[in-house]
C-alpha positions as CSV (number, residue, x, y, z in Angstrom):
1,X,39.9,-34.6,-1.4
2,X,39.0,-31.4,0.6
3,X,35.2,-30.8,0.6
4,X,34.6,-27.3,2.6
5,X,30.7,-27.3,1.0
6,X,28.2,-27.7,3.9
7,X,26.6,-31.6,3.9
8,X,23.1,-32.3,2.6
9,X,21.0,-32.1,5.6
10,X,21.0,-35.6,7.2
11,X,18.3,-37.9,7.3
12,X,15.5,-37.7,9.7
13,X,16.2,-39.4,13.3
14,X,13.9,-38.8,15.9
15,X,15.2,-36.9,18.9
16,X,18.0,-35.5,16.8
17,X,21.0,-33.1,18.4
18,X,23.5,-31.6,15.8
19,X,27.0,-30.9,16.6
20,X,26.3,-27.4,17.4
21,X,23.8,-28.0,19.6
22,X,26.2,-30.1,21.7
23,X,28.6,-27.3,21.6
24,X,26.1,-25.0,22.7
25,X,25.3,-26.8,26.0
26,X,26.1,-24.8,29.0
27,X,28.0,-27.9,30.4
28,X,30.6,-27.9,27.4
29,X,30.9,-23.7,27.5
30,X,33.3,-23.6,30.7
31,X,35.7,-26.1,28.9
32,X,36.6,-23.7,26.3
33,X,35.3,-25.4,23.0
34,X,36.9,-24.6,19.9
35,X,36.2,-25.5,16.1
36,X,39.3,-25.8,14.4
37,X,38.3,-27.8,11.2
38,X,35.0,-28.9,9.5
39,X,33.0,-25.4,10.7
40,X,30.8,-25.8,7.4
41,X,29.4,-29.3,8.9
42,X,28.6,-28.5,12.4
43,X,24.9,-29.1,11.2
44,X,25.4,-33.1,11.1
45,X,23.2,-35.0,13.5
46,X,24.7,-36.5,16.9
47,X,23.2,-40.0,17.1
48,X,25.2,-40.9,20.0
49,X,28.4,-40.1,22.2
50,X,31.2,-42.5,22.1
51,X,34.4,-42.3,24.5
52,X,37.5,-44.5,22.8
53,X,41.4,-43.8,22.8
54,X,41.6,-47.0,20.5
55,X,43.5,-46.1,16.9
56,X,41.1,-48.6,15.2
57,X,37.6,-47.2,16.8
58,X,36.5,-46.9,13.4
59,X,35.3,-50.0,12.5
60,X,32.9,-50.4,15.7
61,X,31.0,-47.2,14.9
62,X,27.8,-47.5,12.7
63,X,28.0,-43.2,11.8
64,X,26.6,-40.3,13.2
65,X,28.7,-40.6,16.8
66,X,30.6,-37.8,18.4
67,X,33.7,-39.6,19.2
68,X,35.7,-38.2,22.5
69,X,39.0,-38.9,22.8
70,X,42.1,-37.3,24.5
71,X,44.8,-38.5,21.8
72,X,47.0,-40.6,24.3
73,X,48.1,-43.3,21.3
74,X,48.1,-40.5,18.8
75,X,50.8,-38.3,20.4
76,X,54.6,-38.1,18.4
77,X,53.2,-40.1,15.3
78,X,52.0,-37.5,12.5
79,X,50.8,-40.4,10.1
80,X,49.0,-41.9,13.0
81,X,46.9,-38.9,13.5
82,X,46.1,-38.5,9.9
83,X,45.1,-42.0,9.3
84,X,42.9,-41.6,12.5
85,X,40.8,-38.8,11.1
86,X,40.6,-40.5,7.7
87,X,38.9,-43.5,9.6
88,X,36.7,-41.3,11.1
89,X,35.2,-39.8,7.8
90,X,35.0,-43.6,6.5
91,X,33.1,-44.4,9.2
92,X,30.6,-41.2,9.1
93,X,31.1,-39.8,12.3
94,X,29.3,-36.6,13.5
95,X,32.5,-34.9,14.7
96,X,35.7,-35.7,16.8
97,X,36.3,-33.9,20.3
98,X,39.9,-33.7,21.3
99,X,40.5,-32.8,25.1
100,X,44.1,-31.1,25.1
101,X,46.0,-31.3,28.3
102,X,47.1,-35.1,28.5
103,X,48.5,-36.0,25.0
104,X,48.5,-32.5,23.3
105,X,48.8,-28.9,24.8
106,X,47.8,-27.4,21.6
107,X,46.1,-28.7,18.2
108,X,48.0,-31.0,16.3
109,X,48.7,-29.7,12.9
110,X,48.2,-33.1,10.8
111,X,45.2,-33.8,12.4
112,X,43.4,-30.2,12.1
113,X,44.9,-30.4,8.4
114,X,43.3,-34.0,7.8
115,X,40.0,-33.2,9.2
116,X,39.7,-30.0,7.0
117,X,40.6,-32.2,3.9
118,X,38.0,-35.0,5.1
119,X,35.0,-32.7,6.0
120,X,35.2,-33.7,9.5
121,X,34.3,-31.3,12.1
122,X,37.5,-31.0,14.8
123,X,36.4,-29.7,18.1
124,X,39.2,-29.2,20.9
125,X,38.6,-28.7,24.4
126,X,41.3,-26.3,26.2
127,X,40.1,-27.1,29.6
128,X,39.9,-30.2,31.3
129,X,36.8,-32.0,30.7
130,X,34.9,-35.0,32.3
131,X,33.9,-36.7,29.1
132,X,31.3,-38.9,31.6
133,X,29.2,-35.9,32.5
134,X,28.9,-34.8,28.8
135,X,28.3,-38.4,27.9
136,X,25.2,-38.4,30.2
137,X,23.9,-35.0,29.5
138,X,23.7,-35.9,25.7
139,X,22.3,-39.1,26.0
140,X,19.6,-38.4,28.2
141,X,18.5,-35.4,25.6
142,X,18.7,-37.6,22.9
143,X,16.4,-40.2,24.5
144,X,14.3,-37.5,26.0
145,X,13.8,-36.3,22.2
146,X,12.7,-39.6,21.1
147,X,10.3,-39.9,23.8
148,X,9.1,-36.5,22.7
149,X,9.2,-37.5,19.1
150,X,6.9,-40.3,19.9
151,X,4.7,-38.5,21.9
152,X,4.2,-35.8,19.3
153,X,3.4,-38.4,16.8
154,X,0.9,-40.1,19.0
155,X,-1.1,-37.1,19.8
156,X,-1.4,-36.2,15.8
157,X,-2.5,-39.5,15.3
158,X,-5.0,-39.5,17.8
159,X,-6.5,-35.9,17.3
160,X,-6.8,-36.9,13.1
161,X,-8.2,-40.3,13.7
162,X,-11.0,-39.2,16.0
163,X,-11.8,-36.9,13.1
164,X,-11.9,-39.2,10.5
165,X,-13.9,-42.1,12.5
166,X,-16.2,-39.0,13.1
167,X,-16.9,-38.7,9.6
168,X,-15.3,-35.1,9.4
169,X,-15.2,-33.3,6.0
170,X,-11.7,-33.0,3.7
171,X,-11.8,-29.1,5.2
172,X,-12.4,-30.4,8.9
173,X,-9.5,-32.4,8.8
174,X,-7.2,-30.2,6.8
175,X,-8.2,-27.2,9.2
176,X,-7.0,-29.6,12.4
177,X,-3.7,-30.3,10.4
178,X,-3.2,-26.4,10.0
179,X,-3.8,-25.8,13.6
180,X,-1.4,-28.5,14.6
181,X,1.2,-27.4,12.7
182,X,0.7,-23.5,13.1
183,X,1.1,-23.0,9.2
184,X,-0.9,-22.9,6.2
185,X,-1.6,-26.4,4.7
186,X,-2.7,-26.9,1.1
187,X,-3.7,-30.4,-0.5
188,X,-2.5,-30.6,-4.0
189,X,-3.1,-32.9,-6.5
190,X,-0.4,-34.4,-9.0
191,X,-0.9,-31.5,-11.3
192,X,-0.1,-29.2,-8.6
193,X,-3.7,-28.1,-8.4
194,X,-4.8,-27.0,-5.1
195,X,-7.7,-29.0,-3.9
196,X,-8.3,-27.8,-0.3
197,X,-6.4,-25.3,1.9
198,X,-6.6,-24.5,5.7
199,X,-4.9,-22.0,7.7
200,X,-4.2,-18.2,7.7
201,X,-5.9,-16.3,5.0
202,X,-3.4,-13.5,4.5
203,X,-0.4,-16.3,4.0
204,X,-2.9,-18.4,1.9
205,X,-3.8,-15.7,-0.2
206,X,-0.3,-14.7,-1.0
207,X,0.5,-18.5,-2.0
208,X,-2.4,-18.6,-4.0
209,X,-1.4,-15.5,-6.1
210,X,1.7,-16.8,-6.8
211,X,1.2,-20.2,-7.1
212,X,3.1,-21.0,-10.3
213,X,6.3,-20.3,-8.6
214,X,5.2,-21.8,-5.5
215,X,4.1,-24.9,-6.8
216,X,7.6,-25.5,-8.6
217,X,9.3,-24.9,-5.3
218,X,6.6,-27.8,-4.0
219,X,7.8,-30.6,-6.9
220,X,11.6,-29.9,-6.3
221,X,10.8,-30.7,-2.7
222,X,8.9,-33.5,-3.5
223,X,11.6,-35.0,-5.6
224,X,12.6,-37.8,-3.1
225,X,9.0,-39.3,-2.6
226,X,9.6,-39.1,1.0
227,X,8.3,-36.7,3.8
228,X,10.4,-33.6,2.7
229,X,11.4,-31.0,5.4
230,X,13.0,-27.8,3.6
231,X,14.4,-24.3,4.1
232,X,11.9,-21.9,5.8
233,X,9.9,-24.6,7.4
234,X,8.6,-26.1,4.1
235,X,7.0,-29.5,4.6
236,X,6.1,-31.9,1.3
237,X,4.6,-35.3,2.1
238,X,3.1,-37.9,-0.8
239,X,-0.5,-38.6,-0.4
240,X,-1.0,-42.4,-1.2
241,X,-2.4,-45.7,-0.5
242,X,-2.7,-49.1,-1.7
243,X,0.6,-48.3,-3.7
244,X,-0.8,-45.4,-5.5
245,X,0.1,-41.6,-5.1
246,X,-2.9,-39.4,-5.8
247,X,-1.5,-36.1,-4.3
248,X,0.6,-33.9,-1.8
249,X,0.4,-32.2,1.2
250,X,2.2,-29.0,1.8
251,X,2.8,-27.3,5.0
252,X,4.5,-23.9,4.5
253,X,6.2,-22.0,7.3
254,X,6.4,-24.6,9.7
255,X,8.2,-23.1,13.0
256,X,9.1,-26.6,14.8
257,X,12.5,-28.5,14.7
258,X,13.1,-30.4,11.7
259,X,12.1,-34.0,13.5
260,X,8.8,-32.7,14.3
261,X,8.5,-31.4,10.8
262,X,8.7,-35.1,9.9
263,X,6.5,-36.4,12.3
264,X,3.7,-34.0,11.5
265,X,4.2,-34.3,7.7
266,X,4.1,-38.2,8.1
267,X,1.2,-38.7,10.6
268,X,-0.8,-35.6,8.8
269,X,-0.6,-37.9,5.5
270,X,-1.6,-40.6,7.2
271,X,-4.7,-39.3,8.2
272,X,-5.6,-37.6,4.8
273,X,-4.9,-41.3,3.4
274,X,-7.1,-42.6,5.9
275,X,-9.7,-40.4,5.0
276,X,-9.6,-40.9,1.3
277,X,-9.8,-44.8,2.2
278,X,-12.9,-44.3,4.5
279,X,-14.4,-42.2,1.7
280,X,-16.5,-42.5,-1.4
281,X,-13.7,-44.3,-3.4
282,X,-15.8,-43.5,-6.8
283,X,-15.4,-39.8,-6.4
284,X,-12.0,-37.8,-6.3
285,X,-11.0,-35.2,-4.0
286,X,-11.8,-32.5,-6.3
287,X,-15.4,-33.7,-5.9
288,X,-15.4,-34.3,-2.2
289,X,-13.8,-30.7,-1.8
290,X,-16.8,-29.1,-3.7
291,X,-19.1,-31.2,-1.6
292,X,-17.4,-29.9,1.7
293,X,-17.4,-26.2,0.3
294,X,-21.0,-26.2,-0.7
295,X,-22.0,-28.2,2.6
296,X,-20.6,-25.5,4.7
297,X,-22.1,-22.8,2.8
298,X,-25.8,-24.5,2.7
299,X,-25.4,-24.8,6.6
300,X,-24.2,-21.2,7.5
301,X,-20.8,-23.0,8.9
302,X,-18.4,-21.6,6.3
303,X,-15.5,-19.2,7.5
304,X,-15.5,-16.2,5.7
305,X,-11.9,-15.8,5.9
306,X,-11.5,-19.0,4.1
307,X,-14.1,-18.5,1.1
308,X,-11.6,-16.9,-1.3
309,X,-9.0,-19.6,-1.0
310,X,-11.5,-22.5,-0.8
311,X,-13.3,-21.1,-4.1
312,X,-10.2,-20.6,-6.1
313,X,-9.0,-24.2,-4.9
314,X,-12.0,-25.4,-6.3
315,X,-11.4,-23.8,-9.8
316,X,-14.3,-21.5,-9.7
317,X,-13.4,-18.3,-11.5
318,X,-13.4,-15.2,-9.0
319,X,-12.5,-12.3,-10.9
320,X,-15.2,-9.8,-12.1
321,X,-17.8,-12.1,-11.6
322,X,-21.5,-12.3,-10.0
323,X,-22.1,-15.2,-7.6
324,X,-25.5,-16.9,-7.3
325,X,-26.1,-19.9,-5.1
326,X,-28.7,-22.3,-6.3
327,X,-30.2,-25.2,-4.5
328,X,-32.6,-28.0,-6.3
329,X,-34.5,-30.2,-4.6
330,X,-36.5,-33.0,-6.5
331,X,-39.8,-33.5,-5.7
332,X,-40.0,-37.2,-5.2
333,X,-37.8,-40.2,-5.5
334,X,-36.0,-41.1,-8.8
335,X,-37.9,-44.4,-10.4
336,X,-34.6,-46.1,-10.3
337,X,-33.5,-44.8,-6.9
338,X,-30.7,-43.0,-8.5
339,X,-29.7,-39.4,-8.0
340,X,-28.5,-37.8,-11.3
341,X,-29.6,-34.4,-10.4
342,X,-25.8,-33.2,-10.0
343,X,-25.0,-35.0,-13.5
344,X,-28.0,-33.1,-14.9
345,X,-26.6,-29.8,-13.5
346,X,-23.1,-30.3,-15.1
347,X,-24.8,-31.1,-18.4
348,X,-26.8,-28.0,-18.2
349,X,-23.3,-25.9,-17.4
350,X,-21.5,-27.4,-20.2
351,X,-24.1,-26.4,-22.5
352,X,-23.8,-22.9,-21.3
353,X,-19.9,-22.0,-21.2
354,X,-20.1,-18.5,-20.2
355,X,-21.4,-19.9,-16.7
356,X,-19.4,-21.7,-14.5
357,X,-20.5,-23.4,-11.5
358,X,-19.4,-25.7,-8.5
359,X,-22.0,-28.6,-8.2
360,X,-22.3,-31.3,-5.0
361,X,-25.1,-32.9,-3.0
362,X,-25.7,-31.4,0.2
363,X,-27.6,-33.9,1.8
364,X,-30.4,-37.1,0.4
365,X,-32.7,-34.4,-1.1
366,X,-30.8,-31.7,-2.4
367,X,-28.1,-30.5,-4.6
368,X,-26.5,-27.2,-4.6
369,X,-24.6,-25.1,-7.4
370,X,-23.0,-21.9,-6.7
371,X,-22.7,-20.2,-10.4
372,X,-20.1,-18.0,-11.2
373,X,-21.3,-15.2,-13.9
374,X,-19.5,-12.9,-15.8
375,X,-19.9,-9.5,-14.7
376,X,-21.9,-7.4,-17.2
377,X,-24.4,-10.4,-18.1
378,X,-27.4,-10.6,-17.0
379,X,-27.4,-12.5,-14.1
380,X,-30.9,-13.6,-13.8
381,X,-31.2,-15.1,-17.3
382,X,-28.1,-16.7,-16.9
383,X,-29.6,-18.5,-13.8
384,X,-33.1,-19.2,-15.7
385,X,-31.1,-20.5,-18.7
386,X,-29.3,-23.2,-16.4
387,X,-32.4,-23.9,-14.4
388,X,-34.6,-24.2,-17.4
389,X,-32.0,-26.9,-19.0
390,X,-32.5,-28.9,-15.5
391,X,-36.0,-29.2,-15.6
392,X,-36.0,-30.1,-19.1
393,X,-33.6,-32.8,-18.3
394,X,-35.7,-34.1,-15.4
395,X,-38.9,-33.8,-17.1
396,X,-38.0,-36.0,-19.7
397,X,-37.2,-39.0,-17.3
398,X,-40.7,-38.2,-16.1
399,X,-39.3,-36.3,-12.9
400,X,-40.0,-32.3,-11.3
401,X,-38.2,-30.2,-9.0
402,X,-37.9,-27.0,-7.5
403,X,-35.0,-24.7,-7.5
404,X,-34.2,-22.2,-5.1
405,X,-31.6,-19.0,-5.4
406,X,-30.1,-16.5,-3.4
407,X,-29.2,-13.0,-4.3
408,X,-26.4,-12.3,-6.8
409,X,-23.3,-11.5,-5.0
410,X,-20.5,-9.4,-6.1
411,X,-18.4,-10.2,-2.9
412,X,-17.5,-13.9,-2.0
413,X,-18.3,-12.4,1.7
414,X,-22.1,-12.4,0.9
415,X,-22.2,-15.5,-0.4
416,X,-22.8,-17.1,3.1
417,X,-25.8,-15.5,3.6
418,X,-27.2,-15.8,0.3
419,X,-26.5,-19.5,0.4
420,X,-28.7,-19.9,3.4
421,X,-31.4,-17.7,1.8
422,X,-31.3,-20.2,-1.2
423,X,-31.6,-23.6,0.9
424,X,-34.8,-22.0,3.1
425,X,-36.4,-20.8,-0.4
426,X,-35.8,-24.2,-1.9
427,X,-37.5,-25.5,1.3
428,X,-40.4,-23.2,1.1
429,X,-41.0,-24.0,-2.7
430,X,-41.2,-27.7,-2.0
431,X,-44.2,-27.1,0.0
432,X,-45.9,-24.7,-3.0
433,X,-43.8,-25.0,-6.0
434,X,-44.1,-21.7,-8.2
435,X,-44.6,-21.2,-11.8
436,X,-41.3,-19.8,-12.6
437,X,-38.2,-22.2,-13.4
438,X,-36.1,-20.7,-10.2
439,X,-37.9,-19.4,-7.0
440,X,-36.6,-16.4,-5.5
441,X,-37.4,-14.8,-1.6
442,X,-40.5,-12.8,-2.9
443,X,-41.8,-15.9,-4.7
444,X,-42.4,-17.6,-1.6
445,X,-44.2,-14.8,0.4
446,X,-44.8,-15.4,3.8
447,X,-43.9,-19.3,3.9
448,X,-40.3,-18.4,2.9
449,X,-40.1,-15.4,5.3
450,X,-41.0,-17.8,8.0
451,X,-38.6,-20.4,7.1
452,X,-35.9,-18.1,6.9
453,X,-36.7,-17.0,10.4
454,X,-37.4,-20.4,11.8
455,X,-34.1,-20.6,13.8
456,X,-35.2,-17.5,15.9
457,X,-36.0,-17.7,19.5
458,X,-38.7,-15.1,19.2
459,X,-40.5,-17.4,16.7
460,X,-40.1,-20.5,18.3
461,X,-41.9,-18.9,21.3
462,X,-44.4,-17.6,19.2
463,X,-45.4,-20.9,17.9
464,X,-45.6,-22.0,21.7
465,X,-48.2,-19.0,22.5
466,X,-50.6,-19.5,19.5
467,X,-50.5,-23.3,19.2
468,X,-49.5,-24.5,22.6
469,X,-52.3,-26.9,23.4
470,X,-52.7,-28.3,20.0
471,X,-49.1,-29.2,19.9
472,X,-50.3,-32.0,22.0
473,X,-53.4,-33.1,20.1
474,X,-52.0,-33.4,16.6
475,X,-55.5,-34.7,15.1
476,X,-57.2,-31.5,15.8
477,X,-53.4,-29.7,14.6
478,X,-54.3,-31.6,11.2
479,X,-57.8,-30.1,11.5
480,X,-56.8,-26.5,11.7
481,X,-54.4,-26.9,8.8
482,X,-56.5,-28.5,6.4
483,X,-59.4,-25.5,7.3
484,X,-56.5,-23.3,6.3
485,X,-55.3,-24.9,3.3
486,X,-58.8,-25.1,1.8
487,X,-59.6,-21.1,2.3
488,X,-61.9,-22.2,5.5
489,X,-64.4,-23.9,3.1
490,X,-65.8,-26.0,6.1
491,X,-67.4,-28.4,3.7
492,X,-64.2,-28.8,1.3
493,X,-62.2,-29.5,4.6
494,X,-64.8,-31.9,6.1
495,X,-64.7,-34.0,2.9
496,X,-60.8,-33.9,3.2
497,X,-61.3,-35.6,6.4
498,X,-64.1,-37.7,5.6
499,X,-66.5,-36.4,8.1
500,X,-69.7,-34.8,8.4
501,X,-70.0,-31.0,8.4
502,X,-71.8,-30.8,11.5
503,X,-68.7,-33.2,13.1
504,X,-66.2,-30.9,11.4
505,X,-67.7,-27.7,13.2
506,X,-67.5,-29.5,16.6
507,X,-63.6,-30.1,15.9
508,X,-63.7,-26.5,14.9
509,X,-65.2,-25.4,18.3
510,X,-63.0,-27.5,20.2
511,X,-59.8,-25.7,18.6
512,X,-61.2,-22.4,19.7
513,X,-62.2,-23.5,23.0
514,X,-58.5,-24.7,23.6
515,X,-56.9,-21.8,22.2
516,X,-59.5,-19.2,23.5
517,X,-59.8,-17.5,20.1
518,X,-62.5,-16.8,17.6
519,X,-62.0,-18.5,14.3
520,X,-63.9,-15.5,12.3
521,X,-61.5,-13.1,13.8
522,X,-59.0,-12.2,11.1
523,X,-56.0,-11.1,13.1
524,X,-56.2,-13.8,15.3
525,X,-56.7,-16.4,12.2
526,X,-53.7,-14.5,10.6
527,X,-51.5,-15.0,13.8
528,X,-52.7,-18.9,13.7
529,X,-51.5,-19.1,10.2
530,X,-48.2,-17.6,11.0
531,X,-47.7,-20.1,13.6
532,X,-48.7,-23.0,11.6
533,X,-46.6,-21.9,8.8
534,X,-43.3,-21.7,11.5
535,X,-44.4,-25.2,13.1
536,X,-44.3,-26.9,9.8
537,X,-40.8,-25.0,8.9
538,X,-39.5,-26.1,12.4
539,X,-40.7,-29.8,11.4
540,X,-38.9,-29.6,8.4
541,X,-35.6,-28.9,10.2
542,X,-36.0,-31.3,12.8
543,X,-34.0,-34.7,13.3
544,X,-33.4,-36.6,10.3
545,X,-34.7,-33.5,8.0
546,X,-32.5,-32.5,5.4
547,X,-31.5,-28.9,6.2
């Protein structure tokens, strides 16, 4: 029966050329090609070219061939012409090319009607065509395309494997996938919730605003279970390992070929599966995505243009909310060695459903939470309630902690700076825990300001000018620290160092001599105190320290 409808796109083959691609070659144009039947099927893939005059050539084909013939054995036999086209249909050829001039001066009508009925593209060449030249050209392109596909596959795999083996976060791996594909990339779970996203901010915002419709389109494309390249460059690849699927990778608007789309989808999905296997198997990607976001915020490396989509993807409410970053640092290890602070914060949030929060560890000595408080509520009171609950839970376990909070932010763009502030406040609070359940920058005073500025080159140079010789004499530096910590009480400081007062006085005189200062001069003493605080902040941020 006739079928004028276009075929479904053919399955992926590396280095694919379509019938239309072959007809558009500069080599073919002078031969006067004309599509006389099956024009709706010119997107079929051409796997190989086959020159044949035999009537039973169909039994020697395996599908996808473009068959070139002059029709010498078909001339004058209409039945043979029809049967020839029908055998081509059974062999699933890509197209039949008939060179006019030797057996036929014009298109044989029986072949044309049969080709139209069978849905087989029939192309006639009106001028003499050296089939050998066409075969050589097309085969060279097919082989080159296959090598190009292999090269693309290897480049993608190499780039993403390096990231995985270096311990990169899920967000970093997805950023690289978005860069390689040149389009937005999303990781979604099987419930179609977006876990992570990367790529152009404007495009991502549009996708997430209309996610209900977009997710239905993703589900339709993902029906086959394999990598699917849909219309308009949509690529959907299943994410699975050990026989279990846990999500999908979605690339939107890939501008490359269908072949590169298949390669990209397969290699990217492979890299994400490796990332999951190399990561913490006890935590889902929902937790890993939250941790990646909070780590980037705490370190100040979060990209502003990605914040809205990443926070939305993490499931945190964003409309008419005030955002407050809080960092909790336990004072001393847990008796059982288990860090359960994140679980305690989650429990506290569950007790206060009006406040939403995103919780994750940001290092061996700290847990961060990004609170989302409804606009109009007393933000400070909401933060305090959660903090008090956490302190009570810790106290019941015989533990203590400090909590540092940044400023409340109505715009996500301001959260990065506020988060860095919360980290510094918590750091400073560890050295002098405040009475309040939550420390703010005003509570840690000079120590907090110095810690906030510890990465500034001017402050680092100030440390060298004020403390230079003492930095090479740790014993005297410790004497100065004790002297200042005891409020310049020489007797108390001498007791701390287990030396006599005269011996301690001599050490103070050595400090004055080395630095060329008078410890009774308040301005000079204040400069020393600030430099000492800055030096301690630098040590806290040094190699191996949790920032």
